[in-house]
Phi, psi and omega in degrees: 000134182287144178271145176285163179298324180295316180293319177298319179298320178295316180296317179301314178297320180295318179293316178300315180295318179299317181291319183291323186270355186258148176284325177211154179227136178245131176270123187242128172266117185245031183300127177082011180280117179291161185300319182295323177286328175296321176294320176298317179299312180300320178296315178298319179293319179299321179295334179258023179055043179239135177264159184221131182218134175263132179218152175297142183302319182297320179289321179295316179297320179297315180294319181290322181289334179274354177270167183268064181253132182280157175090186182257132180294132179290161176295137181246086182278150174070203179277132188242138172232159178246128172250125186215157180191174182278343177271143182292322188260331190298322178299313181294317182295317181294317179293318180297315179298318178293323179294331177294327179282332183227068189293334183275347188251340183218132182219143172278127181246002179152192179173186176236124181224123181053043175077013180230144173290140178233149176276178184299315182297319179296318180291326177293320177296321177297320181294335182276354179295132181294160177297163182306316183300318179293318178296320176300315179299317179295321179295315178298321178296320179295318179292320184287333186302310179295323179296316179298319178296320178296316180297317179296317180296317179296322178296315179296321178296319179294319178296322180292322180292323181280341182278000000 
């Protein structure tokens, strides 16, 4: 069914607002995704504070081209949806995690990250970044490692001195 000009204008404004207000946007190809899995996807995205919107490619391209995003827009094959949110990583991570469970039905085809268009591979790499808590733990381990080595060496030196 054809959309009226008023409805197209509303969708265009909604896409522009979503892109402008979001820290990152993921372009999702959802070809062949059944309704029950689409509902699961929306629920998973909602749990990670990520919004999800399906828009016609022509309207999405028009909205994206009129925004101040650097770089070249990636190719948008098939049916396209936008997953977006205020967190930099959660939209990509949530879509990627859902895509691992349903690899034939949902794919990341690109996105917008820190004001630049990104291709699918870049967005997948972004999705693989561990959560903050894990990164904090890894950082603390890196800082602790030399100190721990020094303590072990001093302990061994003290044992050698007393023997």
